[in-house]
N, C-alpha and C positions, 0 to 999 in steps of 0.2 A: 444231224446235230453232233457237235463234238462233245466228247465226254469232258466233264470238268477235270481240270488238272489236279493231281493229287498233291496235297501239301504235306511236305515232310516235316515232322516235328523238329524244332530247333533244340539242339542239345546245348545247354549252358555249361560252360567250363567253370568249375569252382574257382573263386577268387583266391589268389595266393595270400597266405597270411603274411603279416609284416615280418614275422620271425624268419620265414623262408626268404623273403626279399633281403632282409638284413644279412642272412647267412650267405646269400649269393653275392651281395655287394662286398662282403669282407673277402679280400684277397688272401690266399694262404701266405703265411710268413715264409720267405725263402730261407733255406738253411744257411748257417754262417759259412763263409768261404773258408776252405782249409788253409792252414798256415803253410809256410814255405817248408818247414820240416816234415809235416804230414805229406805234402806233395812229393817231396824227395823220397820219403819212405815208400810211398806207393810206386814211384818210378823204380826204386831199388827192387821191390818185390817183382815187378815185371822183368827186370834184368835177371833176377835169380831164376825165375821160371824159364827164361830163354836159355840161361846157362845150363839148367838141369836138362832141358830138352836136348841141347847140343851134346851134353855129356852122355845122355842116354843113347843118342845116335852114334856117338863114338864107340861106346861099349858094345852096341849091337853089331857094329861092323869092325870089331877089333881085328887089327891086322890088315884090314882093307881101307882104313881111314886115310883119306888124302891129306896132303899138306894144307889145303884150304880149310878142311874140317878142323884140323888142329889149330890153325890160325884163328878160326871163328871162335873156338872154345876159349883160347887165350884172350882174344879181344873181349869176349863176354865177361871173362873174369876181371880184366882190366876195367871194364865199364862199371862192374860192381864195386871194385876198389875205389874208382874215381867218385862214384856216387856216395860211397861211405865217407870219403873226404869232404864232399859237398854237404852231407848231412851233419858231420862234425862241425864244419865251418858255420852252417846255418844255426846249429844249436848254440854255438858260441856267440853268434850275432844276436840271437834271441835273448841270451843271457845278458849280453851287454845292453841291449835295448830295454830289457826289463829293469836292469840296474839303473839305467839312465832315467827311465820313467819313474822308478821308485825315488831316485834322487830329486827329480823335478817335483814329484808329488810331495816329498818331504819338505823341499824348499817352499813350495806353495802353501803347505799346511803351516810351516813356521811363519811365513809372511802373513797368512790370515790370522794365526794366533797372535802375532805381534800387533797386527792391525786391531784385532778385537781387544787386546790388552790396552792399547793406546786409547781406543774408544771408551773402554771401561774407565780408565784413569781420567779421561776427559769428562766423562759423565759424573764421576765422583767429584772432580774439581768443580764442575758446574753446580752439583747439588750442594757441595760444601760452601761455595760462594753464595748460593741462594739462601742457605740457612744462615750464613753470616749476615747477609743483607737483611734478612727477616729479623734476626736478633737485634741488629743495629737499629732498624726501623722501630722495633718494639721498645727498645731503650729510649730512643728519641721521642716516641709517642708518650711514654711514661713520664719522661722529664718535662715534655710540653704540657702534659696534663697537670703535673705538680705545679709548674709555673702558672698555668691558667688558674688553678685552684687558689694559689697564693694571691694572684692578682684579684680574683673575685673576692677573697677574704679581705684584702686591703681596701678594695673599693667599698665593700660593705661597712668596714670600720670607718672609712672616710665619710661615707654617707651618714652613718650614725653620728659621727662627730659633727658633721655639718648640720644635721637636724638638731642636735643638742645645742650647737652654737646659735642656730636660727631661733630655737625656742628661747634661749637666754636673751638674745637680742630683742625678740618680740616682747618678752616679759619686761625687759628694761624700758623698752619704748612705751609699753603700756603703763608702767610705773610713772615714767616722766609725764605721760599724758594725764594720768589721774592727779599727779602732783600739780601739774599746770592748772588743771581745772580747779583744784582746791585753792591754789593761789589766786586764781581769778575770782572765785567766790569770796575768798578772804578779803581781797582788795575791794571788791564791790561792797562787801559788808562794812569794811572800814570806812569807805567813802560815805556809806549811808549813815554810819554812826557819827562820822565827823560832821556831816551835813546836819544831822539832828542836834549835835552839840552846839554847832554855830547858831542854828535857829533858836535853840533854848537860851543861849547867851544874849542874842539880840532881843528876845522877848523880855529878859530880865533887865536889860539896859533901858529899854523903853518904859518899863514899869518904874 
């Protein structure tokens, strides 16, 4: 019989925290590129080291230095002087570029300031126009309210006058009606009296 296979315990690797993952994901920020002047200065330092080395070699073999060694020292010195000229030219170019950028920035700031001033003036004008329109609308509304109030007052007066005239007309009509009734009664009464008088006269004639 075969022996049962040994089971090796599984080791669980701890889960990486989110901070470690984030730190790994974040790439290091590259250093800023050196300027032209800094690069030229570094190159000049290398040339100076070369010149110092050649000068040391010349001094150690003084009297035995060959023409080529002297030429190499002179060429190294010329290279340093040439590099100095390049550094001076680069510095002047950087100054000119800085002045140019400053001028452009100044012009940009002046343009933005002018634009902001124009916008502010426009906003002030809009606000002033809105206030004027609101005042005009308020005055118009007040005048309209006064006219409407006067019209309402006039209508009330006309209504009261019409009601008074109607009352007078009704009173006169009622007076005429009562007078007419009185006249009718009076006429009827006269007719009755006349009829009675005629009947009395006839009775006297017959007697």
